[in-house]
MIDREN-82369 format. One record per residue: residue number from 1; residue in three letters; y negated, x negated, z of N, C-alpha, C in turn. Coordinates in steps of 0.2 Angstrom, whole numbers, m for minus. Each point is the difference from the previous one (the first is absolute). Example, Ala and Ser with C-alpha at 12.3 -4.5 7.8 and 13.67 -1.06 7.14 Angstrom:
<gukes>
GUKE   roza   loza     nc2     nc1     nc3    cac2    cac1    cac3     cc2     cc1     cc3
GUKE      1    ala      28     m66      39      m6       4       0      m6      m4       0
GUKE      2    ser      m5       2      m4      m6      m4       1      m5       4       3
</gukes>
This chain:
<gukes>
GUKE   roza   loza     nc2     nc1     nc3    cac2    cac1    cac3     cc2     cc1     cc3
GUKE      1    met       6      m4       0      m6       4       0      m6      m5       0
GUKE      2    thr      m5       2      m5      m6      m4       0      m5       3       4
GUKE      3    leu      m6      m4       1      m5       3       4      m3       6      m3
GUKE      4    thr      m1       0      m6      m3       6      m3       5       7       0
GUKE      5    glu       6      m2       1       5       6       1       1       2       7
GUKE      6    leu      m3      m4       5       0       3       6      m4       6       1
GUKE      7    lys       3       5       3      m4       6       2      m4      m1       6
GUKE      8    leu      m6       3       1      m3       0       6       3       5       5
GUKE      9    pro       1      m2       6       3       5       5      m4       6       1
GUKE     10    arg       3       5       2      m4       7       1      m5      m1       5
GUKE     11    ala      m6       3      m1      m5       0       5      m2      m7       2
GUKE     12    cys       0      m5      m5      m2      m7       1      m7       0       2
GUKE     13    thr       0      m5       6      m7       0       3      m4      m6      m3
GUKE     14    tyr       2      m3      m5      m3      m6      m3      m3       3      m7
GUKE     15    ser      m5      m3      m3      m1       0      m7       5      m2      m4
GUKE     16    glu       2       2      m6       5      m2      m4       0      m7      m1
GUKE     17    ser      m6      m3      m2      m1      m7      m1       2      m4       6
GUKE     18    asp      m3       2       5       2      m4       7       7       0       1
GUKE     19    trp       3       6      m1       7       0       2       5      m4      m4
GUKE     20    arg      m2       0      m7       4      m4      m5      m1      m8       1
GUKE     21    ile      m6      m2       3      m1      m7       1       4      m2       7
GUKE     22    leu       0       4       5       3      m1       6       8       0      m1
GUKE     23    ala       2       4      m5       7       1      m1       3      m6      m3
GUKE     24    gln      m4      m5      m2       3      m6      m3       1      m6       5
GUKE     25    tyr      m2       1       6       1      m5       5       6       2       5
GUKE     26    trp       2      m5       3       6       0       5      m4       3       6
GUKE     27    his       3       5       4      m2       2       6       6       0       5
GUKE     28    pro      m1      m2       6       5       1       5       0       7       3
GUKE     29    val       6       3       0       1       7       2       4       1       7
GUKE     30    ala       3      m5       2       4       1       6       3      m7       2
GUKE     31    leu       1      m1       7       4      m5       2       7       0      m2
GUKE     32    ser       3      m5      m2       7       0      m2       4       2       6
GUKE     33    ser      m2      m1       6       5       2       5       0       8       1
GUKE     34    his      m5       3      m3       0       7       0       4       4      m5
GUKE     35    val       3      m4      m5       4       3      m5       7      m2       1
GUKE     36    his       4       4       4       7      m2       1       4       6       2
GUKE     37    gly       6       0       1       5       5       2       0       5      m6
GUKE     38    thr       3       6       3       1       5      m5      m6       5      m1
GUKE     39    lys      m5      m1       3      m6       5       0      m5      m4      m5
GUKE     40    pro      m2       3      m6      m5      m3      m4      m7       1       4
GUKE     41    ala      m5      m4      m3      m7       0       3      m4       3      m5
GUKE     42    ala      m5       4       2      m5       3      m4      m7      m4       1
GUKE     43    val      m3      m2      m6      m6      m3       1      m4       2      m6
GUKE     44    lys      m7      m1       0      m4       2      m5      m5      m6      m2
GUKE     45    leu       0      m1      m6      m5      m5      m3      m4       3      m6
GUKE     46    leu      m6      m1       1      m5       2      m5       1       8      m2
GUKE     47    asp       2       4       5       1       7      m1       7       1      m2
GUKE     48    val       4      m4      m2       7       1      m2       5       0       5
GUKE     49    glu       3       5       1       5       1       5       6      m4      m2
GUKE     50    leu       3      m5       5       5      m4      m2       6       1       5
GUKE     51    val       6      m2      m2       5       0       5       3      m7      m1
GUKE     52    leu       2      m3       6       3      m7       0       6       0       3
GUKE     53    tyr       5      m4      m2       7       0       2       3      m6      m2
GUKE     54    arg       6      m2       3       3      m6      m2       7       2      m3
GUKE     55    ala       1      m3      m6       6       1      m4       3      m7       0
GUKE     56    gly       6      m1       3       3      m7       0      m4      m5       3
GUKE     57    gly      m5       1       5      m4      m5       2      m7       0      m3
GUKE     58    thr       0       2      m7      m7       0      m3      m4       6       1
GUKE     59    val      m6      m1       1      m5       6       1      m1       3      m7
GUKE     60    val       0       7       0      m1       4      m6      m7       4       2
GUKE     61    ala      m4       1      m4      m6       4       0       0       5      m5
GUKE     62    ala      m1       6       1       1       6      m5      m5       5       2
GUKE     63    lys      m2       4      m4      m4       6       1       4       5       5
GUKE     64    asp      m3       2       5       3       3       5       1       8      m2
GUKE     65    leu       4       1      m5       1       7      m3       6       0      m3
GUKE     66    cys       4       5       2       6       2      m3      m1       4      m6
GUKE     67    leu       2      m2      m6      m2       4      m6       3       7      m1
GUKE     68    his       4       2       4       4       6       0      m5       6       2
GUKE     69    arg      m3      m1       7      m4       5       2      m6      m3       4
GUKE     70    gly      m2      m6      m1      m6      m2       3       0      m2       7
GUKE     71    val       6      m1       3       0      m2       7       0      m7       1
GUKE     72    pro      m4      m2       5      m1      m7       1       7      m3       2
GUKE     73    leu       2      m6      m4       6      m3       2       0      m4       7
GUKE     74    ser      m5      m1       2      m1      m3       7       3       5       5
GUKE     75    leu       1       6      m1       4       5       4       7      m1       0
GUKE     76    gly       2      m4      m5       8      m1       0       2      m6       3
GUKE     77    trp       6      m3      m3       3      m6       4       3      m4      m5
GUKE     78    ile       2      m6       2       3      m5      m4       8       0       1
GUKE     79    glu       3       0      m6       8      m2       1       1      m5      m5
GUKE     80    gly       2      m6       2       2      m5      m4      m6      m2      m4
GUKE     81    glu      m1       0      m6      m6      m2      m4      m4       6      m3
GUKE     82    glu       2       6       3      m3       6      m3      m4       3       5
GUKE     83    ile      m5       4      m2      m4       4       4       2       7      m1
GUKE     84    val       1       4       5       2       7      m1      m6       5       2
GUKE     85    cys      m1       4      m4      m5       6       1       3       5       5
GUKE     86    ala      m4       1       6       2       4       5       1       8      m2
GUKE     87    tyr      m3       2      m6       0       7      m2       6       2      m3
GUKE     88    his       2      m4      m6       6       3      m3       5      m6      m1
GUKE     89    gly      m1      m6       3       5      m5       0      m1      m4      m7
GUKE     90    phe      m5       1      m4       0      m5      m6       0      m7       3
GUKE     91    arg       3      m4      m4       0      m8       1      m3      m4      m5
GUKE     92    tyr      m3      m5       2      m3      m5      m5       1      m7       2
GUKE     93    gly       2      m4      m5       1      m7       0      m6      m4       1
GUKE     94    pro       1      m6       1      m5      m5       1      m5      m1      m5
GUKE     95    lys       2       2      m6      m4       0      m6      m4       6      m2
GUKE     96    gly       1       5       5      m3       7      m1       5       5      m3
GUKE     97    glu       5      m2      m3       5       5      m4       3       5       5
GUKE     98    cys       0       6      m2       4       5       4       8      m1      m2
GUKE     99    thr       3      m1       6       7      m1      m1       5       6       2
GUKE    100    ser      m3       5       3       4       6       2      m4       6       1
GUKE    101    val       3       5      m2      m3       7       1       5       4       3
GUKE    102    pro       1       1       6       6       3       4       1       7      m2
GUKE    103    ala      m5       4      m2       1       7      m1       3       1      m7
GUKE    104    gln       1      m5      m4       3       0      m7       3      m7      m1
GUKE    105    pro       5      m2       3       3      m7       0       3      m2      m7
GUKE    106    gly       1       5      m4       3      m2      m7      m5       0      m5
GUKE    107    ala      m6       2       1      m5       0      m6      m2      m7      m1
GUKE    108    ala      m2      m1      m6      m4      m7      m2      m7       0       3
GUKE    109    ile      m2      m6       2      m6       0       4      m5      m3      m6
GUKE    110    pro      m6       3      m1      m4      m2      m5      m4      m7       2
GUKE    111    arg      m1      m4      m5      m3      m6       2      m7       0       2
GUKE    112    lys      m3       6      m2      m7       1       3       0       1       7
GUKE    113    leu       5       2       3       1       1       7       0      m6       4
GUKE    114    cys      m6      m4       0       0      m6       3      m7      m1       3
GUKE    115    leu       0      m3       6      m6      m1       4      m4      m5      m3
GUKE    116    thr      m7       0       2      m4      m5      m2       0      m6       5
GUKE    117    asn       2      m5      m2       1      m6       5      m6      m5      m2
GUKE    118    tyr      m2      m3       5      m6      m5       0       2      m7       1
GUKE    119    leu      m4      m4      m2       1      m7       1      m1      m2       7
GUKE    120    val       5      m3       3       0      m1       7       2      m7       2
GUKE    121    ala      m3      m3       5       2      m7       2       0      m1       7
GUKE    122    glu       4      m4       3       0      m1       7      m1      m7       2
GUKE    123    lys      m6      m1       3      m2      m7       2      m4       0       6
GUKE    124    tyr       0      m5       4      m3      m1       6       1       6       5
GUKE    125    gly       6       3       0       2       5       5      m4       7      m2
GUKE    126    leu      m2       0      m6      m4       6      m3       4       3      m6
GUKE    127    val      m1       6      m1       2       3      m6      m7       1      m4
GUKE    128    trp       0      m3      m7      m5       1      m4       1       4      m6
GUKE    129    val      m5       4      m3       2       4      m5      m6       0      m5
GUKE    130    cys       1      m1      m6      m5       0      m6       2       6      m4
GUKE    131    leu      m5       5       0       2       6      m4       0       0      m7
GUKE    132    ser      m4      m5      m3       0      m1      m7       6      m3      m3
GUKE    133    gly       3      m4       4       6      m4      m2      m2      m7      m3
GUKE    134    glu      m6      m1      m1      m3      m6      m3      m6      m3       4
GUKE    135    pro       2      m3       6      m5      m2       4      m5      m5      m3
GUKE    136    leu      m6       0       1      m5      m4      m3       1      m7       3
GUKE    137    val       1      m1       6       1      m6       4       6       0       4
GUKE    138    pro       3      m6       1       6       0       4      m1       1       7
GUKE    139    leu       5       0       4      m1       1       7      m3      m6       3
GUKE    140    pro      m4       0       5      m3      m6       3       5      m5       3
GUKE    141    glu      m2      m6       1       4      m5       3      m2      m1       7
GUKE    142    trp       3       2       5      m1      m1       7       5      m4       3
GUKE    143    glu      m1      m6       1       5      m5       2       2       1       8
GUKE    144    gln      m5       3       3       1       1       7       5       5       2
GUKE    145    leu       1       5      m4       5       5       1       7      m2      m2
GUKE    146    val       1      m6      m3       7      m2      m1       1      m7       3
GUKE    147    asp      m4      m2       4       1      m7       4       4       1       6
GUKE    148    pro       6      m2       1       5       1       5      m3      m3       7
GUKE    149    ala      m5      m4      m1      m3      m4       6      m5       5       4
GUKE    150    leu      m2       6      m3      m5       4       3       4       6       3
GUKE    151    arg      m4       4       4       3       6       3      m4       5      m3
GUKE    152    asn       4       5      m3      m3       6      m3       0       6       3
GUKE    153    leu      m4       5      m1       0       7       2      m3       4      m5
GUKE    154    glu       2       7       1      m2       5      m5      m3       6       4
GUKE    155    val      m5       3      m3      m2       6       3      m2       5      m5
GUKE    156    asp       2       7       1      m1       5      m4      m5       5       4
GUKE    157    cys      m6      m1      m2      m6       4       4      m1       7      m3
GUKE    158    gly       4       3      m4       0       7      m2      m6       1      m5
GUKE    159    thr      m2       6      m1      m5       2      m5      m6       1       3
GUKE    160    trp      m5      m4      m3      m7       1       2      m4       5      m5
GUKE    161    thr      m5       4       2      m3       4      m5      m6      m4      m2
GUKE    162    cys       1      m5      m5      m5      m4      m2       2      m3      m7
GUKE    163    ala      m5      m2      m4       2      m3      m6       3      m7       1
GUKE    164    ser       4      m2      m4       3      m7       1      m5      m5      m1
GUKE    165    ala      m5       0      m5      m5      m4      m1      m5      m1       7
GUKE    166    arg      m1       6       3      m4       0       6       4      m4       5
GUKE    167    his       6       1       1       4      m4       5       0      m7      m2
GUKE    168    thr       1      m2      m6       0      m7      m2      m7      m3       2
GUKE    169    glu      m5       3      m2      m7      m3       1      m1      m1       8
GUKE    170    asn       2       5       4       0      m1       7       3      m6       2
GUKE    171    phe       6      m1      m2       5      m5       3      m3      m7      m2
GUKE    172    asn      m4       0      m6      m3      m7      m2      m8       0       2
GUKE    173    asp      m2       4       4      m7       0       3      m1      m4       6
GUKE    174    leu      m4      m5       0      m1      m4       5      m5       3       5
GUKE    175    ala      m5       4      m2      m5       2       4       2       5       6
GUKE    176    his       5       3      m2       2       6       5       4      m3       6
GUKE    177    leu       3      m6       0       4      m3       4      m3       0       8
GUKE    178    ser      m6      m2       0      m3       0       7      m1       7       3
GUKE    179    trp      m1       5      m4      m1       7       2       5       5       1
GUKE    180    ile       4       0      m5       6       5       0       6      m2       5
GUKE    181    his       0      m7       0       6      m3       4      m2      m3       6
GUKE    182    asn      m5       2       3      m3      m3       7       5       1       5
GUKE    183    lys       4       5       0       5       1       5       6      m4       0
GUKE    184    thr       1      m3      m6       6      m5      m1      m2      m7      m1
GUKE    185    phe      m4      m2      m5      m2      m7      m1      m7      m1      m2
GUKE    186    gly      m4       5      m2      m6       0      m2      m5      m3       5
GUKE    187    asn      m5      m4      m3      m5      m4       4      m6       3      m2
GUKE    188    arg      m3       5       4      m7       2      m1      m6      m5       1
GUKE    189    asp       2      m4       4      m5      m6       2      m1      m4      m6
GUKE    190    gln       4       0      m5      m1      m5      m6       2       4      m6
GUKE    191    pro      m4       5      m2       2       5      m6      m2      m3      m6
GUKE    192    glu      m4      m6      m1      m2      m2      m6       5      m3      m4
GUKE    193    val       0       2      m7       5      m2      m5      m2      m6      m3
GUKE    194    pro       3      m5       0      m2      m6      m4       0       1      m7
GUKE    195    leu      m4      m4      m4       0       0      m7       7      m2      m3
GUKE    196    tyr       3       4      m4       6      m2      m3       0       2      m7
GUKE    197    asp       4      m3      m5       1       2      m7       7       3      m1
GUKE    198    val       0       4      m5       6       4      m2       2      m3      m7
GUKE    199    asp       6      m3      m1       2      m3      m6       4       5      m3
GUKE    200    gln       0       1      m7       4       4      m4       6      m5      m2
GUKE    201    val       6       2       2       6      m4      m2       5       5      m4
GUKE    202    pro       4      m3      m4       5       4      m4       3       6       5
GUKE    203    gly      m2       6      m2       3       6       3      m3       2       6
GUKE    204    gly      m6      m3       2      m3       2       6      m6      m4       2
GUKE    205    leu      m1       0       7      m6      m3       3       2      m5       6
GUKE    206    his      m4      m5       1       1      m4       6      m6      m2       3
GUKE    207    phe       0       0       7      m6      m2       4       2      m2       7
GUKE    208    glu      m4      m5       3       2      m2       7      m7       1       4
GUKE    209    ala       2       0       7      m6       1       4       2      m2       7
GUKE    210    asn      m5      m2       4       2      m2       7      m3       6       5
GUKE    211    tyr       3       1       5      m2       5       5       2      m2       7
GUKE    212    ala      m5       1       4       1      m1       7       2       7       4
GUKE    213    arg       6       1       1       3       6       3       3      m1       7
GUKE    214    tyr       1       5       3       4       0       6       8       0      m1
GUKE    215    ala       3      m4       4       7       0      m1       4       7       1
GUKE    216    leu       4       2      m4       4       6       2       5      m2       6
GUKE    217    ala       1       5       4       4      m1       6       7      m2      m2
GUKE    218    val       3       2      m6       6      m2      m2       1      m8      m2
GUKE    219    glu      m6      m3      m1      m1      m7      m2      m2      m4       6
GUKE    220    lys      m4       2       4      m2      m4       6      m1       4       6
GUKE    221    ala       1      m4       6       1       4       6      m7       2       2
GUKE    222    asp      m6      m3      m2      m6       2       2      m4       1      m7
GUKE    223    arg      m6       4       1      m4       2      m6      m5      m5      m1
GUKE    224    thr       2      m6      m2      m4      m5      m2      m3       0      m7
GUKE    225    val      m6      m2      m1      m2       0      m7       3      m6      m4
GUKE    226    glu       2       1      m6       3      m5      m4      m2       0      m7
GUKE    227    his      m1      m6      m3      m2       0      m7       5       0      m5
GUKE    228    ile       0       5      m4       6       2      m4      m3      m2      m7
GUKE    229    arg       5      m2      m4      m1       0      m8       4       5      m3
GUKE    230    tyr      m4       5      m4       4       5      m3       0      m2      m8
GUKE    231    val       6       1      m3       1      m2      m7       3       7      m3
GUKE    232    tyr      m4       2      m5       2       7      m3       2      m2      m7
GUKE    233    asp       5       3      m2       3       1      m7       1       6      m2
GUKE    234    his      m4       3      m4       1       7      m2       3       1      m7
GUKE    235    thr       5       4      m1       4       2      m6      m2       6      m2
GUKE    236    gln      m3       1      m7      m2       6      m2       6       5      m1
GUKE    237    pro      m1       7       1      m6       3       2      m2       0       8
GUKE    238    phe       6       0       4      m2       2       7       3      m4       5
GUKE    239    tyr       3      m6      m1       4      m4       4      m3      m6       3
GUKE    240    thr       1      m2       6      m3      m6       3       4      m4       4
GUKE    241    arg       1      m6      m1       3      m5       5      m6      m3       4
GUKE    242    leu       0       0       7      m5      m3       4       4      m5       5
GUKE    243    gln      m2      m6      m1       2      m5       4      m5      m2       6
GUKE    244    ile       3       2       6      m4      m2       6       1      m6       3
GUKE    245    cys      m4      m5      m1       1      m7       2      m3      m1       7
GUKE    246    phe       4      m2       5      m2      m1       7      m2      m7       1
GUKE    247    pro      m4      m2       5      m2      m7       1       6      m4       2
GUKE    248    asp       5       3       3       6      m5       2       5      m1      m5
GUKE    249    gly      m1       3      m6       5      m1      m5       4       6      m1
GUKE    250    gly      m1       5       4       4       6      m1      m3       4      m6
GUKE    251    arg       5       4      m4      m2       3      m5       3       7      m1
GUKE    252    leu      m4       5       0       3       7      m1      m2       3      m7
GUKE    253    thr       5       1      m4      m2       3      m7       2       7       0
GUKE    254    leu      m6       4      m2       1       7       0       0       2      m8
GUKE    255    phe       4       5      m1       0       3      m7      m2       8       0
GUKE    256    asn      m6       1      m2      m2       7       0       2       3      m7
GUKE    257    leu       4       6       1       3       3      m6      m1       7       0
GUKE    258    pro      m6       2      m2      m2       8       0       3       2      m7
GUKE    259    ser       4       5       1       3       3      m6      m3       7      m2
GUKE    260    pro      m2       0      m6      m4       7      m2       4       6      m1
GUKE    261    arg       1       4       5       4       6      m1      m4       5      m5
GUKE    262    ser      m6       0       1      m5       4      m4      m7      m3       1
GUKE    263    ala      m5       3      m3      m7      m2       0      m3      m1       7
GUKE    264    arg       3       4       4      m3       0       7       6       0       6
GUKE    265    glu       5      m3      m2       6      m1       4       3      m7      m1
GUKE    266    thr       1      m3       5       2      m7       0       6      m1       5
GUKE    267    his       5      m2      m2       6      m2       4      m1      m8       2
GUKE    268    val      m1      m1       6      m2      m7       3       6      m3       2
GUKE    269    leu       2      m6      m4       6      m4       2      m3      m7       2
GUKE    270    phe       3      m3       5      m2      m7       1       6      m4       1
GUKE    271    arg       0      m7      m2       4      m5       2      m3      m5       3
GUKE    272    ala       3      m5       4      m4      m5       3       6      m6       1
GUKE    273    ala      m3      m6       1       4      m6       1      m4      m5       5
GUKE    274    arg       3      m2       4      m3      m5       5       4      m7       1
GUKE    275    asn      m3      m5       2       3      m6       1       0      m2       8
GUKE    276    phe      m1       5       4       0      m1       7       4       6       4
GUKE    277    asp       1      m1       6       4       5       3       7       2      m4
GUKE    278    leu       3      m5      m2       6       2      m5       5       3       3
GUKE    279    asp       2      m1       7       5       3       3      m2       7       4
GUKE    280    gly      m6       1       0      m3       6       4       2       6      m4
GUKE    281    pro      m1       6       3       1       6      m3      m5       2      m4
GUKE    282    asn       1       4      m5      m5       2      m5      m4       6       3
GUKE    283    asp       2       4       5      m3       6       3      m7      m1       2
GUKE    284    lys      m2      m5       3      m7      m1       2      m4      m2      m5
GUKE    285    his       2      m4      m5      m4      m1      m6      m1       6      m4
GUKE    286    thr       5       4      m1      m1       6      m4      m5       5       4
GUKE    287    ala       1       0       6      m5       5       4      m7      m3      m1
GUKE    288    ser      m1      m6       0      m7      m3      m1      m3       1      m7
GUKE    289    leu       5      m1      m4      m2       2      m7      m2       7      m1
GUKE    290    val       4       5       3      m2       7      m1      m6       2       4
GUKE    291    ala      m1      m3       5      m6       1       4      m7      m2      m4
GUKE    292    val       1      m5      m3      m6      m3      m5      m1       5      m5
GUKE    293    leu       6       2      m4       0       5      m5      m3       7       2
GUKE    294    asn       2       2       6      m3       6       2      m7       1       1
GUKE    295    glu      m3      m6       2      m7      m1       0      m4       1      m7
GUKE    296    asp       4      m2      m5      m3       1      m6       1       7      m3
GUKE    297    arg       5       3       2       2       6      m3      m5       6       0
GUKE    298    ala      m3       1       6      m5       5       1      m6      m1      m4
GUKE    299    val      m2      m6      m1      m6      m1      m4       2       1      m7
GUKE    300    val       5      m3      m3       2       0      m7       1       7      m2
GUKE    301    glu       3       4       4       1       7      m2      m6       4       0
GUKE    302    ala      m5      m2       3      m6       4       1      m5      m2      m6
GUKE    303    gln       1      m6      m4      m5      m2      m5      m1       5      m5
GUKE    304    arg      m6       1      m2      m2       4      m5      m5      m3      m5
GUKE    305    pro       1       0      m7       5       5      m3       7      m4       2
GUKE    306    glu       5       5      m1       7      m3       1       2      m5      m5
GUKE    307    glu      m2       1      m6       2      m6      m5      m5      m6       1
GUKE    308    leu       1      m5      m3      m3      m6       0      m5       0      m6
GUKE    309    pro      m7       0       1      m5       0      m5       0      m7      m4
GUKE    310    leu       2       0      m6       0      m6      m4      m7      m2      m3
GUKE    311    asp      m5       5       0      m7      m1      m1      m3      m3       6
GUKE    312    leu      m2      m6       0      m2      m3       6      m7       3       2
GUKE    313    ser      m3       4      m4      m7       3       2       2       6       5
GUKE    314    glu       6       2       0       2       6       4       0      m1       8
GUKE    315    glu       1      m6       2      m1      m2       6      m4      m6       1
GUKE    316    phe      m2      m2       6      m4      m6       2       4      m6       1
GUKE    317    his      m2      m5      m2       5      m6       1      m5      m6       3
GUKE    318    ile       3      m4       4      m3      m6       4       4      m6      m2
GUKE    319    arg      m2      m6       1       3      m6      m2       7      m1       3
GUKE    320    ala       1       3       6       7       0       4       5       4      m4
GUKE    321    asp      m2       5      m4       4       4      m4       3      m4      m7
GUKE    322    arg       0      m6       0       1      m3      m6       7       2      m3
GUKE    323    phe       5       0       4       7       2      m2      m1       7      m3
GUKE    324    ser      m3       5       3      m1       7      m2      m3       0      m7
GUKE    325    thr      m5      m3      m1      m3       0      m7       4      m3      m5
GUKE    326    val       3      m5       1       4      m4      m5       7       5      m1
GUKE    327    tyr       2       2       5       6       5      m1      m1       6      m4
GUKE    328    arg      m6       3       1      m2       6      m3      m1      m2      m8
GUKE    329    gln      m3      m6      m1      m1      m2      m7       7      m1      m3
GUKE    330    ser       4      m3       4       7      m1      m3       4       6      m2
GUKE    331    leu      m1       5       4       4       6      m1      m4       3      m7
GUKE    332    lys      m6       0       0      m3       2      m6       2      m3      m6
GUKE    333    ala       1      m7       0       2      m4      m5       7       2      m3
GUKE    334    met       4       2       5       7       3      m1       0       6      m5
GUKE    335    gly      m6       3       0      m1       6      m4       0       7       4
GUKE    336    leu       0      m1       6      m1       6       5      m6       3       0
GUKE    337    gly      m1       6       2      m6       4      m1      m6      m3       2
GUKE    338    lys      m5       1      m4      m7      m3       1      m3       2       7
GUKE    339    glu       2       6       2      m4       3       6       5      m1       6
GUKE    340    phe       6       3       0       4       0       5       7      m2      m2
GUKE    341    thr       4      m3       5       7      m1      m1       3       1       6
GUKE    342    ser       7       0       0       4       1       6       5      m6       1
</gukes>
């Protein structure tokens, strides 16, 4: 199926041009650990309802719809390498082909009785989907998530009522750290953002900055001020690797993975890798990350307009917003809407 043959989902919340552009990129839709057993997983990407399941260990991504009477296949179950519809027992193989119609077992099954399967990949503990089947760029190279010397964790933060681009911009925003995160690590005594440059690199953006922040309780016994180096690597359209470099050589790498369910819904996934506390439990680190994200959530969900204005004159910008202005320009260069995108 080519990009032009792809049909827009019903009640699509994007403009047609924006949807077709975003459909050409890889997007993470679930943690790999959430796709297992005999129960398929229901997810949504760019307004397309998908069902995920494993067939012989390989993840399958298909339109979440039985072709017989329109029941979501995610209500059914997995037997062997087949997914079974809960309504009438229709079975479909891993390539989408219908293999059984229990109500008339002797009849030939038409070839057109076949699910719409999508291009899927499993990497970094994530399930990625490209709706067009022809991704414009490959999956990012994130060596920290395959380094056996590092301790990894994963977090599914659920669905936020915000545009994915708003979520991405917030994660890469330096000026908000002292204010929104003052209960966790933000230092309101030193809110000034140092001058920094944003470099355009293949597939995304890169920048670095220093910040004098309070130590999180999970990292230090007391809330001392420590000088951190932040290294941001953004992959278009929505994904960011943030390396937090501590003065003692410790390094925590966060992977912000906002998955666009719709123009105003984002499934927020996180991966992280650290080179310290290697034998300690992940629970406290997960709780710390969730606490920080919860500080962001209320503000990001309240932003208006809900979409991200790509016309820079629509909002006021200061020098500390350097990432935001370059990011919006880069989205516009991708061909996304001149006024708004999600």
